[in-house]
C-alpha positions in Angstrom: 159.1 124.2 79.8 156.0 123.6 81.7 153.8 126.3 83.2 152.4 126.0 86.7 148.8 125.1 87.1 146.9 128.4 88.0 143.4 127.0 87.8 142.5 128.1 91.3 143.8 131.6 90.8 142.0 131.9 87.5 138.7 130.6 88.9 138.9 133.2 91.8 139.6 136.0 89.3 136.7 134.9 87.2 134.3 134.8 90.1 135.5 138.2 91.3 135.1 139.7 87.8 131.6 138.3 87.4 130.7 139.6 90.9 132.1 143.1 90.0 129.9 143.2 87.0 126.9 141.1 88.0 126.1 142.6 91.4 125.5 146.1 90.1 123.7 144.7 87.1 121.3 142.8 89.3 120.8 145.8 91.5 120.0 148.0 88.5 117.5 145.5 87.1 115.7 145.2 90.5 115.5 149.0 90.9 114.1 149.3 87.4 111.5 146.6 88.0 110.5 148.3 91.3 110.0 151.7 89.5 108.2 150.0 86.6 105.7 148.4 89.1 104.7 151.9 90.3 103.3 152.5 86.8 100.9 149.6 87.1 99.5 150.4 90.6 
């Protein structure tokens, strides 16, 4: 038995998963850096 090739579907799921985690992570890092810069002004 052979399994169908799901490379495209897996790639899309991987991109969506990284986006779901990465976008809020980057947002939080940027907000932290902005607040930290207030300390040095």
